[in-house]
N, C-alpha and C positions, 0 to 999 in steps of 0.2 A: 341689904349691904353685907351683912354678916354671912348670909347664905351664899352670896357670890364669891366672897373671899374663901369660904370653906371649899367651894368647888374648884377654885384655881389651885389651892394647896394639894388637893387629891390628885388632880392632873399632873402637877409637877412631881409628886412622889412616884406615880406609875411610870413616867418618863425616865426617872432616875433608875428605877428597877430594870427597865428594858436596856438602857445603856449599859448598865453593870453586866447584865447577862450577855450582851453581845461582845463586850470586851473579854469576858471570861472565856466565851466559846472561841473567839478568835485566838486568844493566847494559847489555849490548851489544845485547840484542833491542830496546831502546827507542830505539836510535840513529836509526831512521827518523823517529820523532816529533821528535827534536831536530833532525834534518835539515829536517823540515817547518818547524820553528820558525825555522830559519835562513834559510828562503826568504823573498823579499820579497813582502809583501802588496800587490796592486795596488789593491784596493778591497774593500768589504764589501757584501753583498746581503742582502735579506730571503729567508729560506728558503722562505716561502710565495708570495712575489711577487717573482720574480727580476728584474723590470724595475726594482725599487727599488734604487738604489746610494748608497753613502755612503763618504767617504774616511776615516772612522774608525769604530771599533767602537762598539756601543751596542744600542738596543732599536729594533725596527721600529715606526714610528708607527701603522700601521694594525692590526696583529695582536698587538703586544706581545711578539713573539718576539725572541731574541737574534740579532743579525746574524752572518753567517758570513763568513770570509775568502775571497777569490779571489786566488790567487797569480799572480805574474808569468808563470809558465809555463802559465797557463790552468786549472790544477787548482783544485778547490774543497775547502775543508775544511768542518767542521761548527761548531756553536755552541761545542762544547768543544775544537775543533781535534783531534779524535781519531777522526773518522768521515767518512762520505761524505755529501755533501748529497743529499737525496731528489730523484728525477726529478719532473717536473710531474705525471705520472700518479700517482705515489706521494703527492705533496703533496695532490692532490684527494682520494685515498682517506683521508688522514689527517683531513680536515676533513669527511668524511661525504658526499662527492659519489658518488652511485650511478647507474649507467647501466643502461638497459633497451633492448631491441629493440622497435620499434614493430610491432604485429601486429594483424591483424583479429580481432575476437571478436564472438560473438552474446550480447548482454546483455539479460537480462530485468529490467526495472526494476520496483520495487515502489512503488505510490502509496497512501499511507494516508489514510483519510478517516473522519469520525465520521458515523454513521447513526442512524436511529431506526425502530423497529417501528411500522407503521401497519396498519390493517385493509385488506384487499384490496377496493377500491371495486367491482371487477367482481363480487364475490361478496356485496355488501351488499344486503339485502332490506328494502323498506319496506312496511309493512302498512297497508292502508286498506280501509274498507267500500265496497261498491259501491252502497249505498242509504242513504237517511236512516234514522236509528233512535236507540235509546238503549241504553247499555251496562247489562247486568244485573250481571254479576260479572266480576272481573278475577283471573285466575290468575297470569300473569307480572306481578308487582307491584313490581318494582324494577329499576332500571338496573344492568346488570352481571350479572344472573342468567344462569346457563347453562341452556340449554334444548336439548332433542333434537328431531329432526324428528318431527312428529306430535303434540308436546305441546300442550294447550290453552292459548291466550293469554287469551281473554275470551269472554263470551257477550253477545249483544245481541238486542233485539227491533226488527223492522222491519215497519211496515204494508205497505209495497210488497212485501217478500219474502213476507209471509204471503198477500197477494193472488195472488202468482205461484204459490204452492203450491196455492191453491184452484183456480186455473185448471188446473194440472197434474192435480189429482184429477178435475175435470170432463172433461178430455181423455181420461183413463184410462176413465172411465165410458162416455163416448160411443164410444170405440174398442171396448170390450167389447160394447156394445149393437149395433154395426154389424157384428159378426163373423158374426151369423146372417142379415144382410140379403143379398138377392140383387143388390142394387144395387152394382156394382163401384166406380163412381165415389165413392159415398158412403163406402165402406170405405177407399178411397185417401185421401180427404180427412180422414177421422177419424184416420188414422194419421199423416198429415202434421201435423195439429194437435197430436197427442200428442208427436211428435218436437220440434216448435217449442217447446212448453211445457217439455219436459225440458231442451232447450238453453238456454232462458232461465234456469232454475234454475242451470245450470252457469256461465252467464256471470255470475250473481250470486254465484258462489264458494261454492255449496253443494257439499259433497263427494259422491262417488257413494254412499257409505254413508248419507249423510242423505237423498238422493233416494230410495234404495231403501227406507229406513225409512218415508218418507211414503207411498210406493206400497203398502208392505206393511200399514201400520196404517190407511191411508185417512184419516189426519188430519194437518193441517199442524203443523209444529214451532213452538211458541210462541216459543222462544228458540233462536237459532242459535249454535253454538259455532265459533270461528275457531281453526284450528290452525297451528302453526309450520311453514312449508315447508322449513326448514333446521335443521341443528344449529349451534349457536353461542351467542352471548351477546347480551343486550339492550344495544345501543349507545345508544338514546334511547327514551323511553317517554312517551306522552301519552294514556294510556287510564285512566279512573277510573270507579268505580261511579256510575251515575245520569247519566253525561255524555251529552249529546246529540251525535250524530256526523253528518257529512255525507260524501259521496264525496270531498271535498277534505281531510278531516281525516287527517293522518298519525299513526297511532296508535303504531306501533313502528317502530324501525329496528334490524334484526337483522344482526349480523356473523358471516359464516361464518368459523370459526377453523381450518378445515382447511388454509388457506393464507393467508400474511401478506405484506405488502410491507416491505422495508427500503429506506428513502429516505436516501441519503447526500448530504452537502454537500460538494461539490468545488469548490475555489477556482478562480476564473475563469482564473487563469494556467495551471492544469492542465487546463482544459476541453478543449484540443485532444488530449490524450492518452486521452480516453474516448470510446468509440463503442458503439453497440448490438451485443450479442452478445459483448461482452468478458467474459472470465473474471474472477470476483472470489472472494475468500475472506472469509467472514464469521464473526465470533465475537460471540455475544450474551450479556451478563452473565457473562462469564468462562467460558463453555461451550466445547466443542470447535468448531474451525473447520469450516465446511461450505462446499462449493462452490456458486456461483451464477453467473448471467449477467445482464448488464445488459439489461433488457427495455425501458426507456424512459428518455429524457433530456429533461428539460423544455426548451422552446424559449426560455425567458427566464431571465436571471440575477436573483437576489433583489437588489433595489436597496438594501437595508439591509446585508446581510452580504456581498454581491458573491460569492455562491456559486451553483453550479449543482446542481439537484436531480437526482440519479441514482437510478433505481428498479430494484430487483431483487425477484423473487418467490421465496419460500421456502415449502416444506411445513412445516406446523406440527405438531409431535408433541403439542402441548397446553401446553407450558411457555412459549411465546412470547406476551407480552402487549403491547398497544399502549403506546407511549412508552417502551419499553425502549431503552437505548442499545446500539448495535452498533459494533464495530471492523471497518471494511471495508478490505480490501487488494485493490487493482486490479493486475493484471498487465499491463505494457505493455512495448513493445520487441520484440525477437526479430529485428530486422534486424542485418546485419553492420556493425559500426562500428569505427573506429580509436580506441580508447579509451586514455588515458594517465592516470597519477595527476594529480590536480588541482594538487599542489604542483610538478609539472614545468613548469607554465605560469606565467610571471611576468606578472601582469595589472597594467598601469600605467594602466588606465582607458581611454585612447585607443588603446592598443595591447596586444597580447599576444605574449609572446616565449618562444621555447624555445631550449635550448642543445643543438646537435647535435655529437656527437663527430666530431672531425677526425683522430683518432689521436694517439699520443704525448703525451697530456695537453692537446692543443689542442682548441679547440671553435669552432663557427660559430654566431653569433647569427641567428636566423631568426624573422620575423614569422609568426604562425599565426592561423588563425580557428577558434574553438571552436563546438561545437553544444550538444546536451543534456548535462546533468550527471546522473550516476547515482551517488549515494552519494559516494565519495571519488575517483571517476574522471570524466573529462570527455572528450567526443568532439572529436576534431580533424577538421574538414571541409576545411581547406586549409592547406598549408604543411609537411606531414609525409607521408612515404611509408612503407608498410610495409617492414620490414627495415632502416630507418635506426636507428642507436644514438643515444639521446638521454639528457641528464641527467634522471634521475627524482627527485632530491633534491639539496639544496644549492644550488639555483639562485640564491638570494639572495646567496650567497657568490660565485658566479661573476659575477653581475651587478655586485656592488660591486668586484670585481677588475678587470672590464673598464672600469668607470667611473674607478677610480683610475689604471689604465694609460693611458686616454685623457687624463686631466688631466696626468699626468706627462709624456707626449709633447708 
């Protein structure tokens, strides 16, 4: 029992020594702070803008931060007089000033425009008769109907075409009768007459099969069938049963659907960035993007919309229809440019300014000239050199600091 009591007393004695030592160290370790408080304060400064001075403690009028003391020995305290005042570089970091190195870069800019699908005019065919006549039957009987090459469009009767068939039959008969003749000149003339009559039927747009049928049967065709020369759809129709037609009558307009045009509207301000042969990416009706090239640029600007018509040709797998909307993306650029974030340039309207790092938290204000803008970056064409370190963000704060410093001075 005595041994246990003795052990407890020894432990209590050691704990008392540790508590005394801790209290002593805590009390005397804060003496430098007390010594700091005993030093004489020369003035107070704004921790963010050291050029602002005050002869009494308070709040900085520009940023709302607590003023820090500067002692007579030149040392500075903190707002709570227990720390070290941040350096100019640290202060800029605290307020979000970020620096970057100016560097050359190759930038590809994307220019978006809205387009529309239209028929390829170079593949549009107009159907007309070569002689006067009357339409008998109409097979292609509505606009928008899809037709294949060789499908019948309509049949018609023509007195002139019938007379030409009769002449062809007479030329055939004369040529056959002269084959047994010993007169070479007569044989030559009859063959020339036959060739001329055949050629006349061809010019009147009778097909080789129709001409062969006339020759085989020895009878003229009363009604001539006109066939489609292409595969596509009927863009316009002006053919009706019983209608009288002339060579000037435009009966059908057929659009070849194997290829279409996409015509994009580009604003006149962006027109200098478009050129023939330029690469474009097109998406129609939410489909996959396909590559194309600018094939033609209209020479005039639309006076109503002030847009420029830019044309591209696309192969049509069959799903592209006229007047479909298209999202067109042009690729421009590719040259080496000195690009910086747009927020790094302070645009005052009449002048544009950048803040160049001068080291140790100091900066130099420099006038610059900008070029093209691409997204959130802008080109610097004058006033900045590659390799220079500039403020990429927080330039409004730097600008207000420089203005307040100038006003204070």
